[in-house]
N, CA, C and O atoms as CSV, one atom per row, in Angstrom:
chain,resi,resn,atom,element,x,y,z
A,1,MET,N,N,120.834,209.158,-125.509
A,1,MET,CA,C,118.946,208.571,-125.145
A,1,MET,C,C,118.566,209.551,-125.793
A,1,MET,O,O,119.209,210.546,-126.129
A,2,SER,N,N,117.475,209.276,-125.987
A,2,SER,CA,C,116.100,210.356,-126.687
A,2,SER,C,C,115.507,210.677,-125.741
A,2,SER,O,O,115.405,209.789,-124.894
A,3,ALA,N,N,115.043,211.632,-125.509
A,3,ALA,CA,C,113.788,212.058,-124.657
A,3,ALA,C,C,112.299,210.801,-124.645
A,3,ALA,O,O,111.356,210.738,-123.856
A,4,LYS,N,N,112.523,210.214,-125.475
A,4,LYS,CA,C,111.103,209.078,-125.764
A,4,LYS,C,C,111.628,207.886,-124.873
A,4,LYS,O,O,110.860,207.076,-124.353
A,5,ARG,N,N,113.344,207.837,-124.708
A,5,ARG,CA,C,113.406,206.478,-123.737
A,5,ARG,C,C,113.764,207.119,-122.406
A,5,ARG,O,O,114.352,206.329,-121.667
A,6,LYS,N,N,113.607,208.114,-121.984
A,6,LYS,CA,C,113.979,208.332,-120.585
A,6,LYS,C,C,112.564,208.649,-120.032
A,6,LYS,O,O,112.577,208.892,-118.825
A,7,GLY,N,N,111.638,208.690,-120.486
A,7,GLY,CA,C,110.306,208.313,-119.931
A,7,GLY,C,C,109.791,207.227,-119.463
A,7,GLY,O,O,108.983,207.111,-118.542
A,8,ARG,N,N,110.378,206.250,-120.256
A,8,ARG,CA,C,109.721,204.708,-119.932
A,8,ARG,C,C,110.775,204.009,-119.011
A,8,ARG,O,O,111.973,204.260,-118.875
A,9,PRO,N,N,109.892,202.944,-118.342
A,9,PRO,CA,C,110.695,202.363,-117.686
A,9,PRO,C,C,111.631,202.019,-118.121
A,9,PRO,O,O,111.604,202.140,-119.346
A,10,GLU,N,N,112.729,201.528,-117.669
A,10,GLU,CA,C,113.935,200.571,-118.095
A,10,GLU,C,C,113.812,199.213,-118.575
A,10,GLU,O,O,114.295,198.773,-119.618
A,11,SER,N,N,112.958,198.441,-117.520
A,11,SER,CA,C,112.736,197.324,-117.895
A,11,SER,C,C,111.217,196.732,-117.278
A,11,SER,O,O,110.417,197.443,-116.669
A,12,LEU,N,N,111.049,195.458,-117.543
A,12,LEU,CA,C,109.594,195.072,-116.101
A,12,LEU,C,C,110.368,194.145,-115.456
A,12,LEU,O,O,109.506,193.531,-114.827
A,13,SER,N,N,111.359,193.659,-115.204
A,13,SER,CA,C,111.679,192.975,-114.023
A,13,SER,C,C,113.398,194.020,-113.773
A,13,SER,O,O,113.888,194.872,-114.515
A,14,ASP,N,N,113.788,193.594,-112.740
A,14,ASP,CA,C,115.301,194.670,-112.229
A,14,ASP,C,C,116.221,193.512,-113.392
A,14,ASP,O,O,116.987,194.028,-114.205
A,15,SER,N,N,116.080,192.223,-113.367
A,15,SER,CA,C,117.351,191.379,-114.089
A,15,SER,C,C,117.309,191.020,-114.801
A,15,SER,O,O,118.037,190.056,-115.040
A,16,ALA,N,N,115.949,191.761,-116.209
A,16,ALA,CA,C,115.904,191.787,-117.432
A,16,ALA,C,C,116.764,192.990,-117.857
A,16,ALA,O,O,116.224,194.067,-117.605
A,17,THR,N,N,117.586,193.042,-118.255
A,17,THR,CA,C,118.340,194.406,-119.424
A,17,THR,C,C,117.781,194.642,-120.600
A,17,THR,O,O,117.179,195.650,-120.970
A,18,SER,N,N,118.102,193.277,-121.389
A,18,SER,CA,C,118.417,193.483,-122.680
A,18,SER,C,C,116.700,193.062,-123.399
A,18,SER,O,O,115.826,192.435,-122.799
A,19,PRO,N,N,116.625,193.507,-124.514
A,19,PRO,CA,C,115.264,193.395,-125.321
A,19,PRO,C,C,115.137,191.859,-124.862
A,19,PRO,O,O,114.256,191.438,-124.112
A,20,GLU,N,N,116.032,191.191,-125.363
A,20,GLU,CA,C,115.406,189.783,-125.801
A,20,GLU,C,C,115.418,188.791,-124.542
A,20,GLU,O,O,115.107,187.600,-124.510
A,21,GLU,N,N,115.855,189.609,-123.541
A,21,GLU,CA,C,115.398,188.635,-121.799
A,21,GLU,C,C,113.784,189.515,-121.684
A,21,GLU,O,O,112.733,188.876,-121.641
A,22,LYS,N,N,113.812,190.628,-121.657
A,22,LYS,CA,C,112.266,191.405,-121.334
A,22,LYS,C,C,111.319,190.571,-122.488
A,22,LYS,O,O,110.222,190.208,-122.064
A,23,ARG,N,N,111.607,190.270,-123.757
A,23,ARG,CA,C,110.690,189.213,-124.421
A,23,ARG,C,C,110.242,187.967,-123.900
A,23,ARG,O,O,109.248,187.271,-124.111
A,24,SER,N,N,111.219,187.874,-123.180
A,24,SER,CA,C,111.511,186.065,-122.868
A,24,SER,C,C,110.625,186.102,-121.426
A,24,SER,O,O,110.055,185.113,-120.964
A,25,CYS,N,N,110.627,187.151,-120.946
A,25,CYS,CA,C,110.176,187.803,-119.694
A,25,CYS,C,C,108.206,187.357,-119.755
A,25,CYS,O,O,107.382,186.646,-119.179
A,26,ARG,N,N,108.307,188.337,-120.850
A,26,ARG,CA,C,106.676,188.671,-120.952
A,26,ARG,C,C,106.179,187.077,-121.692
A,26,ARG,O,O,105.099,186.601,-121.342
A,27,VAL,N,N,106.869,186.490,-122.499
A,27,VAL,CA,C,106.201,185.677,-122.880
A,27,VAL,C,C,106.409,184.143,-121.717
A,27,VAL,O,O,105.576,183.238,-121.671
A,28,GLY,N,N,107.435,184.173,-121.051
A,28,GLY,CA,C,107.291,183.581,-120.108
A,28,GLY,C,C,106.239,183.318,-118.956
A,28,GLY,O,O,105.655,182.316,-118.544
A,29,CYS,N,N,106.255,184.772,-118.591
A,29,CYS,CA,C,105.052,185.818,-117.845
A,29,CYS,C,C,103.464,185.223,-118.082
A,29,CYS,O,O,102.626,184.786,-117.293
A,30,ASP,N,N,103.472,185.409,-119.446
A,30,ASP,CA,C,101.871,184.974,-119.706
A,30,ASP,C,C,101.720,183.328,-120.007
A,30,ASP,O,O,100.630,182.777,-120.156
A,31,SER,N,N,102.848,182.736,-120.061
A,31,SER,CA,C,102.163,181.008,-120.346
A,31,SER,C,C,101.864,180.753,-119.202
A,31,SER,O,O,100.902,179.999,-119.049
A,32,GLU,N,N,102.810,181.460,-117.575
A,32,GLU,CA,C,102.580,180.910,-116.470
A,32,GLU,C,C,101.295,181.316,-115.956
A,32,GLU,O,O,100.697,180.609,-115.146
A,33,LEU,N,N,100.645,182.862,-116.548
A,33,LEU,CA,C,99.594,183.376,-116.455
A,33,LEU,C,C,98.191,182.304,-116.936
A,33,LEU,O,O,97.102,182.035,-116.428
A,34,LYS,N,N,98.853,181.940,-118.072
A,34,LYS,CA,C,97.634,181.022,-118.950
A,34,LYS,C,C,97.667,179.756,-118.456
A,34,LYS,O,O,96.679,179.053,-118.242
A,35,SER,N,N,98.720,179.489,-118.291
A,35,SER,CA,C,98.455,178.019,-117.547
A,35,SER,C,C,98.106,177.804,-116.254
A,35,SER,O,O,98.136,176.618,-115.928
A,36,ASP,N,N,97.787,178.572,-115.423
A,36,ASP,CA,C,97.155,178.796,-114.540
A,36,ASP,C,C,96.008,178.886,-114.261
A,36,ASP,O,O,95.286,178.410,-113.385
A,37,LEU,N,N,95.859,179.679,-115.256
A,37,LEU,CA,C,93.742,180.152,-115.791
A,37,LEU,C,C,93.558,178.660,-116.101
A,37,LEU,O,O,92.834,177.980,-115.373
A,38,LEU,N,N,94.213,178.111,-117.193
A,38,LEU,CA,C,93.713,176.823,-117.837
A,38,LEU,C,C,93.691,175.677,-116.413
A,38,LEU,O,O,92.828,174.827,-116.193
A,39,THR,N,N,94.848,175.962,-115.629
A,39,THR,CA,C,94.797,175.628,-114.219
A,39,THR,C,C,93.651,175.193,-113.548
A,39,THR,O,O,93.331,174.031,-113.299
A,40,LYS,N,N,92.991,176.356,-113.246
A,40,LYS,CA,C,91.521,176.323,-112.782
A,40,LYS,C,C,90.602,176.489,-113.166
A,40,LYS,O,O,89.558,176.541,-112.517
A,41,LYS,N,N,90.794,176.694,-114.965
A,41,LYS,CA,C,89.838,176.437,-115.287
A,41,LYS,C,C,89.287,174.620,-115.543
A,41,LYS,O,O,88.179,174.085,-115.506
A,42,MET,N,N,90.272,174.255,-115.726
A,42,MET,CA,C,90.196,172.681,-115.513
A,42,MET,C,C,89.945,171.996,-114.390
A,42,MET,O,O,89.592,170.818,-114.434
A,43,ASP,N,N,90.132,172.795,-113.033
A,43,ASP,CA,C,89.844,172.291,-111.732
A,43,ASP,C,C,88.335,172.722,-111.860
A,43,ASP,O,O,87.588,171.912,-111.311
A,44,THR,N,N,87.895,173.457,-112.262
A,44,THR,CA,C,86.451,173.907,-112.290
A,44,THR,C,C,85.619,172.593,-113.279
A,44,THR,O,O,84.673,171.828,-113.095
A,45,VAL,N,N,86.463,172.835,-114.232
A,45,VAL,CA,C,85.506,171.660,-115.211
A,45,VAL,C,C,85.859,170.048,-114.178
A,45,VAL,O,O,84.771,169.710,-113.713
A,46,LEU,N,N,86.396,169.564,-113.959
A,46,LEU,CA,C,86.983,168.159,-113.174
A,46,LEU,C,C,85.874,168.368,-112.298
A,46,LEU,O,O,84.918,167.592,-112.329
A,47,ALA,N,N,85.916,169.499,-111.395
A,47,ALA,CA,C,84.198,169.383,-109.794
A,47,ALA,C,C,82.955,169.659,-110.755
A,47,ALA,O,O,81.887,169.211,-110.338
A,48,LYS,N,N,82.930,170.282,-111.892
A,48,LYS,CA,C,81.727,170.118,-112.657
A,48,LYS,C,C,81.553,168.665,-112.983
A,48,LYS,O,O,80.477,168.074,-112.895
A,49,LEU,N,N,82.578,168.182,-113.329
A,49,LEU,CA,C,82.271,166.533,-114.029
A,49,LEU,C,C,82.037,165.560,-112.710
A,49,LEU,O,O,81.283,164.588,-112.734
A,50,GLN,N,N,82.714,165.930,-111.692
A,50,GLN,CA,C,82.302,165.313,-110.818
A,50,GLN,C,C,80.901,165.625,-109.951
A,50,GLN,O,O,80.841,164.796,-109.043
A,51,LYS,N,N,80.277,166.120,-109.934
A,51,LYS,CA,C,78.887,166.709,-109.859
A,51,LYS,C,C,77.861,166.381,-110.718
A,51,LYS,O,O,76.665,166.221,-110.475
A,52,LEU,N,N,78.588,166.286,-111.947
A,52,LEU,CA,C,77.260,165.544,-113.395
A,52,LEU,C,C,77.583,163.927,-112.588
A,52,LEU,O,O,76.654,163.303,-112.076
A,53,ASP,N,N,78.703,163.519,-112.583
A,53,ASP,CA,C,78.886,161.851,-112.111
A,53,ASP,C,C,77.585,162.088,-111.055
A,53,ASP,O,O,76.438,161.914,-111.466
A,54,SER,N,N,77.832,162.463,-109.784
A,54,SER,CA,C,77.242,162.076,-108.542
A,54,SER,C,C,75.363,162.306,-109.100
A,54,SER,O,O,74.301,161.745,-108.833
A,55,ILE,N,N,75.652,163.057,-109.678
A,55,ILE,CA,C,73.597,163.517,-110.690
A,55,ILE,C,C,73.663,162.584,-111.448
A,55,ILE,O,O,72.577,162.005,-111.462
A,56,GLU,N,N,74.363,162.139,-112.079
A,56,GLU,CA,C,74.135,160.709,-112.955
A,56,GLU,C,C,74.138,159.645,-111.878
A,56,GLU,O,O,73.410,158.703,-112.190
A,57,ASN,N,N,74.698,159.516,-110.779
A,57,ASN,CA,C,74.292,158.250,-109.922
A,57,ASN,C,C,73.074,158.586,-109.442
A,57,ASN,O,O,72.326,157.660,-109.130
A,58,ARG,N,N,72.702,159.709,-109.312
A,58,ARG,CA,C,71.188,160.273,-108.211
A,58,ARG,C,C,70.448,159.287,-109.323
A,58,ARG,O,O,69.917,158.199,-109.098
A,59,LEU,N,N,70.593,160.127,-110.844
A,59,LEU,CA,C,69.529,159.560,-111.767
A,59,LEU,C,C,69.654,157.817,-111.947
A,59,LEU,O,O,68.838,157.189,-112.623
A,60,ASP,N,N,70.470,157.357,-111.439
A,60,ASP,CA,C,70.348,156.181,-112.230
A,60,ASP,C,C,69.633,155.418,-110.460
A,60,ASP,O,O,68.932,154.411,-110.353
A,61,ASN,N,N,70.073,156.220,-109.461
A,61,ASN,CA,C,69.213,155.356,-108.453
A,61,ASN,C,C,67.348,155.362,-108.251
A,61,ASN,O,O,66.505,154.638,-107.721
A,62,LEU,N,N,67.390,156.991,-109.237
A,62,LEU,CA,C,65.673,157.213,-109.044
A,62,LEU,C,C,65.602,156.205,-109.992
A,62,LEU,O,O,65.303,155.236,-109.293
A,63,PHE,N,N,65.694,155.759,-111.275
A,63,PHE,CA,C,65.692,155.039,-112.486
A,63,PHE,C,C,65.130,153.779,-111.979
A,63,PHE,O,O,64.042,153.342,-112.354
A,64,LYS,N,N,66.264,152.922,-110.701
A,64,LYS,CA,C,65.811,152.080,-110.071
A,64,LYS,C,C,64.804,152.060,-109.120
A,64,LYS,O,O,64.011,151.120,-109.182
A,65,VAL,N,N,64.647,152.988,-108.157
A,65,VAL,CA,C,63.358,153.028,-107.938
A,65,VAL,C,C,62.173,153.438,-108.416
A,65,VAL,O,O,61.149,152.846,-108.075
A,66,VAL,N,N,62.128,154.738,-109.456
A,66,VAL,CA,C,60.915,154.531,-109.996
A,66,VAL,C,C,60.937,153.147,-110.960
A,66,VAL,O,O,59.711,153.064,-111.034
A,67,SER,N,N,61.317,152.223,-111.598
A,67,SER,CA,C,61.741,150.956,-112.072
A,67,SER,C,C,60.559,150.265,-110.972
A,67,SER,O,O,59.404,149.877,-111.146
A,68,ASN,N,N,61.441,150.322,-109.793
A,68,ASN,CA,C,60.985,149.489,-108.525
A,68,ASN,C,C,59.044,150.345,-108.737
A,68,ASN,O,O,58.278,149.476,-109.152
A,69,ILE,N,N,58.674,151.054,-108.627
A,69,ILE,CA,C,57.897,151.378,-108.067
A,69,ILE,C,C,56.982,151.115,-109.283
A,69,ILE,O,O,55.778,151.024,-109.040
A,70,GLU,N,N,57.474,150.955,-110.797
A,70,GLU,CA,C,56.743,150.866,-111.789
A,70,GLU,C,C,56.216,149.681,-111.809
A,70,GLU,O,O,55.078,149.488,-112.237
A,71,ASP,N,N,57.270,148.392,-111.175
A,71,ASP,CA,C,57.038,147.021,-111.363
A,71,ASP,C,C,55.599,146.920,-109.993
A,71,ASP,O,O,54.551,146.283,-109.891
A,72,THR,N,N,56.049,147.547,-109.475
A,72,THR,CA,C,55.587,146.876,-107.833
A,72,THR,C,C,53.482,147.646,-108.294
A,72,THR,O,O,52.453,147.108,-107.884
A,73,VAL,N,N,53.541,148.735,-109.053
A,73,VAL,CA,C,51.970,149.255,-109.307
A,73,VAL,C,C,51.839,148.438,-110.674
A,73,VAL,O,O,51.028,148.955,-111.441
A,74,ALA,N,N,52.464,147.259,-111.161
A,74,ALA,CA,C,51.728,146.697,-112.559
A,74,ALA,C,C,51.307,145.645,-111.766
A,74,ALA,O,O,50.238,145.076,-111.989
A,75,ARG,N,N,52.477,145.153,-110.338
A,75,ARG,CA,C,51.724,144.258,-109.813
A,75,ARG,C,C,50.350,144.457,-109.351
A,75,ARG,O,O,49.445,144.010,-110.055
A,76,LEU,N,N,50.081,145.046,-108.299
A,76,LEU,CA,C,48.682,145.875,-108.098
A,76,LEU,C,C,47.635,145.869,-108.457
A,76,LEU,O,O,46.540,145.676,-107.928
A,77,ASP,N,N,48.076,146.158,-109.695
A,77,ASP,CA,C,47.085,146.627,-111.009
A,77,ASP,C,C,46.726,145.173,-111.145
A,77,ASP,O,O,45.510,144.990,-111.081
A,78,LYS,N,N,47.439,144.105,-111.313
A,78,LYS,CA,C,47.064,142.906,-111.648
A,78,LYS,C,C,46.327,142.441,-110.375
A,78,LYS,O,O,45.332,141.721,-110.460
A,79,GLU,N,N,46.800,142.838,-109.251
A,79,GLU,CA,C,45.812,141.879,-108.319
A,79,GLU,C,C,44.567,142.535,-108.158
A,79,GLU,O,O,43.629,142.007,-107.560
A,80,VAL,N,N,44.513,143.762,-108.712
A,80,VAL,CA,C,43.549,144.628,-108.354
A,80,VAL,C,C,42.215,143.707,-109.556
A,80,VAL,O,O,41.092,143.338,-109.212
A,81,HIS,N,N,42.650,143.605,-110.504
A,81,HIS,CA,C,42.188,143.290,-112.206
A,81,HIS,C,C,41.360,141.806,-111.546
A,81,HIS,O,O,40.193,141.417,-111.519
A,82,ASN,N,N,42.614,141.302,-111.086
A,82,ASN,CA,C,41.879,139.701,-110.254
A,82,ASN,C,C,40.840,139.664,-108.936
A,82,ASN,O,O,39.993,138.816,-108.656
A,83,LEU,N,N,41.119,140.577,-108.411
A,83,LEU,CA,C,40.074,141.063,-107.487
A,83,LEU,C,C,38.888,141.123,-107.823
A,83,LEU,O,O,37.857,140.570,-107.441
A,84,LYS,N,N,39.225,142.096,-108.833
A,84,LYS,CA,C,37.759,142.720,-110.030
A,84,LYS,C,C,37.101,141.204,-110.190
A,84,LYS,O,O,36.041,140.882,-109.654
A,85,GLU,N,N,37.709,140.544,-110.811
A,85,GLU,CA,C,37.332,139.436,-111.466
A,85,GLU,C,C,36.627,138.639,-110.706
A,85,GLU,O,O,35.521,138.321,-111.141
A,86,LYS,N,N,37.010,138.157,-109.525
A,86,LYS,CA,C,36.635,137.517,-108.205
A,86,LYS,C,C,35.274,138.166,-107.824
A,86,LYS,O,O,34.299,137.542,-107.405
A,87,VAL,N,N,35.346,139.524,-108.032
A,87,VAL,CA,C,34.061,140.040,-106.658
A,87,VAL,C,C,33.119,139.738,-108.097
A,87,VAL,O,O,32.172,138.961,-107.968
A,88,ASN,N,N,33.366,140.321,-109.395
A,88,ASN,CA,C,32.350,139.858,-110.266
A,88,ASN,C,C,31.785,138.407,-110.561
A,88,ASN,O,O,30.607,138.205,-110.858
A,89,ASN,N,N,32.524,137.648,-110.475
A,89,ASN,CA,C,32.306,136.368,-110.369
A,89,ASN,C,C,31.625,135.845,-108.635
A,89,ASN,O,O,31.107,134.744,-108.821
A,90,THR,N,N,31.528,136.098,-107.687
A,90,THR,CA,C,31.044,136.307,-107.011
A,90,THR,C,C,29.261,137.011,-106.441
A,90,THR,O,O,28.389,136.760,-105.609
A,91,ASN,N,N,29.645,138.308,-107.911
A,91,ASN,CA,C,28.295,138.890,-107.307
A,91,ASN,C,C,27.347,138.098,-108.394
A,91,ASN,O,O,26.124,138.074,-108.253
A,92,LYS,N,N,27.923,137.541,-109.341
A,92,LYS,CA,C,27.074,136.410,-110.524
A,92,LYS,C,C,26.840,135.446,-109.549
A,92,LYS,O,O,25.638,135.183,-109.589
A,93,THR,N,N,27.540,134.628,-108.483
A,93,THR,CA,C,27.038,133.321,-107.928
A,93,THR,C,C,25.953,134.469,-107.144
A,93,THR,O,O,24.832,134.463,-107.652
A,94,VAL,N,N,26.126,135.378,-106.061
A,94,VAL,CA,C,25.292,135.516,-105.261
A,94,VAL,C,C,23.569,135.914,-106.136
A,94,VAL,O,O,22.482,135.672,-105.612
A,95,LYS,N,N,23.722,136.427,-107.252
A,95,LYS,CA,C,22.564,136.714,-108.187
A,95,LYS,C,C,21.811,135.504,-108.105
A,95,LYS,O,O,20.650,135.392,-107.713
A,96,ASP,N,N,22.823,134.324,-108.641
A,96,ASP,CA,C,22.429,133.030,-108.874
A,96,ASP,C,C,21.755,132.498,-107.863
A,96,ASP,O,O,20.801,131.722,-107.924
A,97,LEU,N,N,22.280,132.939,-106.935
A,97,LEU,CA,C,21.417,132.154,-105.571
A,97,LEU,C,C,20.266,132.943,-105.098
A,97,LEU,O,O,19.337,132.534,-104.401
A,98,GLU,N,N,20.434,134.029,-105.528
A,98,GLU,CA,C,19.481,134.927,-104.656
A,98,GLU,C,C,17.979,134.595,-105.989
A,98,GLU,O,O,16.773,134.462,-105.781
A,99,ASP,N,N,18.801,134.559,-107.332
A,99,ASP,CA,C,17.570,133.827,-108.237
A,99,ASP,C,C,17.091,132.343,-107.586
A,99,ASP,O,O,15.924,131.954,-107.625
A,100,SER,N,N,17.973,131.744,-107.107
A,100,SER,CA,C,17.486,130.038,-107.324
A,100,SER,C,C,16.524,130.356,-105.809
A,100,SER,O,O,15.571,129.579,-105.740
A,101,ILE,N,N,16.611,131.331,-104.631
A,101,ILE,CA,C,15.917,131.217,-103.424
A,101,ILE,C,C,14.813,131.687,-103.924
A,101,ILE,O,O,13.705,131.302,-103.551
A,102,ASP,N,N,14.974,132.430,-104.680
A,102,ASP,CA,C,13.013,133.657,-105.210
A,102,ASP,C,C,12.659,132.672,-105.499
A,102,ASP,O,O,12.111,132.076,-104.572
A,103,LEU,N,N,12.715,132.027,-106.635
A,103,LEU,CA,C,12.196,130.524,-107.224
A,103,LEU,C,C,11.737,129.800,-106.193
A,103,LEU,O,O,10.535,129.652,-105.970
A,104,ASN,N,N,13.091,129.071,-105.177
A,104,ASN,CA,C,12.747,128.077,-103.761
A,104,ASN,C,C,11.168,128.975,-103.011
A,104,ASN,O,O,10.226,128.241,-102.712
A,105,ASP,N,N,11.049,130.240,-102.814
A,105,ASP,CA,C,10.345,130.854,-101.778
A,105,ASP,C,C,9.076,130.378,-103.237
A,105,ASP,O,O,7.981,130.000,-102.820
A,106,GLY,N,N,9.188,130.398,-104.229
A,106,GLY,CA,C,7.592,130.449,-104.506
A,106,GLY,C,C,7.261,129.138,-104.597
A,106,GLY,O,O,6.121,128.838,-104.242
A,107,GLU,N,N,8.146,128.098,-105.074
A,107,GLU,CA,C,7.440,126.895,-105.091
A,107,GLU,C,C,7.334,126.222,-103.587
A,107,GLU,O,O,6.950,125.056,-103.494
A,108,ILE,N,N,7.721,127.063,-102.285
A,108,ILE,CA,C,7.764,127.069,-101.131
A,108,ILE,C,C,6.446,126.671,-100.429
A,108,ILE,O,O,5.961,125.681,-99.883
A,109,ALA,N,N,6.037,128.242,-100.788
A,109,ALA,CA,C,4.384,129.298,-100.793
A,109,ALA,C,C,3.628,128.211,-101.286
A,109,ALA,O,O,2.781,127.510,-100.732
A,110,ASP,N,N,4.250,128.199,-102.823
A,110,ASP,CA,C,3.220,126.906,-103.373
A,110,ASP,C,C,3.212,125.476,-102.727
A,110,ASP,O,O,2.074,125.011,-102.682
A,111,LEU,N,N,3.897,124.903,-102.367
A,111,LEU,CA,C,3.449,123.590,-101.155
A,111,LEU,C,C,2.850,124.046,-100.150
A,111,LEU,O,O,1.745,123.531,-99.980
A,112,LYS,N,N,3.178,124.905,-99.324
A,112,LYS,CA,C,2.450,125.286,-98.100
A,112,LYS,C,C,1.030,125.273,-98.315
A,112,LYS,O,O,0.197,124.800,-97.542
A,113,ARG,N,N,0.709,126.096,-99.960
A,113,ARG,CA,C,-0.996,126.091,-99.795
A,113,ARG,C,C,-1.599,124.960,-99.909
A,113,ARG,O,O,-2.678,124.730,-99.363
A,114,ASP,N,N,-0.765,123.866,-100.863
A,114,ASP,CA,C,-1.361,122.742,-101.228
A,114,ASP,C,C,-1.246,122.232,-99.665
A,114,ASP,O,O,-2.178,122.160,-98.864
A,115,LEU,N,N,-0.215,121.982,-99.494
A,115,LEU,CA,C,-0.542,121.362,-97.773
A,115,LEU,C,C,-1.556,121.791,-97.203
A,115,LEU,O,O,-2.373,120.986,-96.758
A,116,LYS,N,N,-1.746,123.138,-97.080
A,116,LYS,CA,C,-2.995,123.572,-96.465
A,116,LYS,C,C,-4.101,122.742,-96.914
A,116,LYS,O,O,-4.878,121.996,-96.318
A,117,ALA,N,N,-4.001,122.972,-97.744
A,117,ALA,CA,C,-5.599,122.328,-98.738
A,117,ALA,C,C,-5.634,120.663,-98.543
A,117,ALA,O,O,-6.714,120.079,-98.449
A,118,SER,N,N,-4.540,120.057,-98.498
A,118,SER,CA,C,-4.700,118.727,-98.456
A,118,SER,C,C,-5.300,118.544,-96.602
A,118,SER,O,O,-6.175,117.748,-96.262
A,119,GLN,N,N,-4.550,119.510,-95.633
A,119,GLN,CA,C,-4.893,119.173,-94.394
A,119,GLN,C,C,-6.644,119.348,-94.054
A,119,GLN,O,O,-7.397,118.725,-93.306
A,120,LEU,N,N,-6.836,120.421,-94.926
A,120,LEU,CA,C,-8.310,120.586,-95.094
A,120,LEU,C,C,-8.958,119.267,-95.485
A,120,LEU,O,O,-9.611,118.538,-94.738
A,121,PHE,N,N,-8.721,119.101,-96.577
A,121,PHE,CA,C,-9.401,117.734,-97.601
A,121,PHE,C,C,-9.348,116.612,-96.326
A,121,PHE,O,O,-10.285,115.910,-95.947
A,122,ILE,N,N,-7.913,116.660,-95.758
A,122,ILE,CA,C,-8.364,115.550,-94.745
A,122,ILE,C,C,-8.805,115.292,-93.476
A,122,ILE,O,O,-9.207,114.271,-92.919
A,123,ASP,N,N,-8.622,116.614,-93.077
A,123,ASP,CA,C,-9.841,116.997,-91.942
A,123,ASP,C,C,-11.163,116.431,-92.390
A,123,ASP,O,O,-11.598,115.378,-91.924
A,124,GLY,N,N,-11.688,117.021,-93.146
A,124,GLY,CA,C,-13.009,116.879,-94.120
A,124,GLY,C,C,-13.435,115.903,-93.969
A,124,GLY,O,O,-14.461,115.698,-93.321
A,125,ILE,N,N,-12.566,114.807,-94.684
A,125,ILE,CA,C,-12.532,113.684,-94.706
A,125,ILE,C,C,-12.822,112.552,-93.239
A,125,ILE,O,O,-13.711,111.754,-92.944
A,126,SER,N,N,-11.927,112.877,-92.783
A,126,SER,CA,C,-11.618,112.921,-91.199
A,126,SER,C,C,-13.248,113.035,-90.516
A,126,SER,O,O,-13.840,112.063,-90.048
A,127,LYS,N,N,-13.651,114.045,-90.560
A,127,LYS,CA,C,-15.406,114.210,-89.981
A,127,LYS,C,C,-16.086,112.902,-90.729
A,127,LYS,O,O,-16.943,112.175,-90.226
A,128,GLN,N,N,-15.594,112.790,-91.850
A,128,GLN,CA,C,-16.848,111.999,-92.659
A,128,GLN,C,C,-16.773,110.649,-92.453
A,128,GLN,O,O,-17.812,109.988,-92.448
A,129,LEU,N,N,-15.563,110.067,-92.260
A,129,LEU,CA,C,-15.237,108.901,-91.695
A,129,LEU,C,C,-16.025,108.884,-90.223
A,129,LEU,O,O,-16.906,108.064,-89.964
A,130,LEU,N,N,-15.649,109.742,-89.459
A,130,LEU,CA,C,-16.154,109.655,-88.218
A,130,LEU,C,C,-17.623,109.650,-87.731
A,130,LEU,O,O,-18.131,109.299,-86.666
A,131,ASN,N,N,-18.106,110.135,-88.823
A,131,ASN,CA,C,-19.385,110.142,-88.939
A,131,ASN,C,C,-20.044,108.940,-89.684
A,131,ASN,O,O,-21.155,108.550,-89.324
A,132,GLN,N,N,-19.519,108.469,-90.501
A,132,GLN,CA,C,-20.049,106.787,-91.043
A,132,GLN,C,C,-19.593,105.886,-89.690
A,132,GLN,O,O,-20.124,104.777,-89.634
A,133,GLU,N,N,-18.926,106.140,-88.896
A,133,GLU,CA,C,-18.546,105.296,-87.837
A,133,GLU,C,C,-19.738,105.723,-86.990
A,133,GLU,O,O,-20.692,104.952,-87.096
A,134,HIS,N,N,-19.878,106.527,-86.359
A,134,HIS,CA,C,-21.349,106.941,-85.680
A,134,HIS,C,C,-21.920,106.267,-86.037
A,134,HIS,O,O,-22.123,105.138,-85.591
A,135,TYR,N,N,-22.418,106.843,-87.096
A,135,TYR,CA,C,-23.667,106.254,-87.831
A,135,TYR,C,C,-23.951,104.860,-87.853
A,135,TYR,O,O,-25.014,104.317,-87.551
A,136,SER,N,N,-22.440,104.112,-88.407
A,136,SER,CA,C,-22.551,102.247,-88.255
A,136,SER,C,C,-22.864,101.893,-86.813
A,136,SER,O,O,-23.815,101.124,-86.682
A,137,ARG,N,N,-22.355,102.233,-85.884
A,137,ARG,CA,C,-22.054,101.833,-84.484
A,137,ARG,C,C,-23.928,102.270,-83.940
A,137,ARG,O,O,-24.538,101.413,-83.300
A,138,ARG,N,N,-24.376,103.133,-84.161
A,138,ARG,CA,C,-25.707,103.798,-83.793
A,138,ARG,C,C,-26.676,102.627,-84.306
A,138,ARG,O,O,-27.494,101.944,-83.691
A,139,GLU,N,N,-26.241,102.643,-85.835
A,139,GLU,CA,C,-27.162,101.448,-86.510
A,139,GLU,C,C,-26.876,99.862,-85.869
A,139,GLU,O,O,-27.723,98.974,-85.772
A,140,ASN,N,N,-25.618,99.795,-85.517
A,140,ASN,CA,C,-25.923,98.463,-85.103
A,140,ASN,C,C,-26.230,98.309,-83.714
A,140,ASN,O,O,-26.492,97.154,-83.380
A,141,LEU,N,N,-26.274,99.440,-82.559
A,141,LEU,CA,C,-26.480,99.371,-81.771
A,141,LEU,C,C,-28.174,99.399,-82.013
A,141,LEU,O,O,-28.433,99.956,-80.946
A,142,MET,N,N,-28.818,99.303,-82.318
A,142,MET,CA,C,-30.659,99.428,-82.648
A,142,MET,C,C,-30.449,98.028,-83.152
A,142,MET,O,O,-31.397,97.383,-83.599
């Protein structure tokens, strides 16, 4: 044996003595390491996929909640719009009533003035009638 060979270890494992056995052990060990690595990576990928599934479920739930909120907001917007229309109609009706009251107030004031004038006229005529009756009685007495 040469000096080079004496400095090297004889084998990678105690049971493998021939070069063929050594090569097959290296290949087998490498494939076991690779399969262990692949298994670990696959487990990691599967764990991440499960997390993605749970995130997807949460997002679906969020979309449902947001959709419900959007429906509620749309319904509330519609109700607010209807209420605004009712308020506008009520305001218009109130304004019409106020205009009508103002017009009636003017007519009532005119009627009160006419009534007062008529009362004064009636009082004047009543006095004249009373005077005529007194005059007529006095003349009859004489």
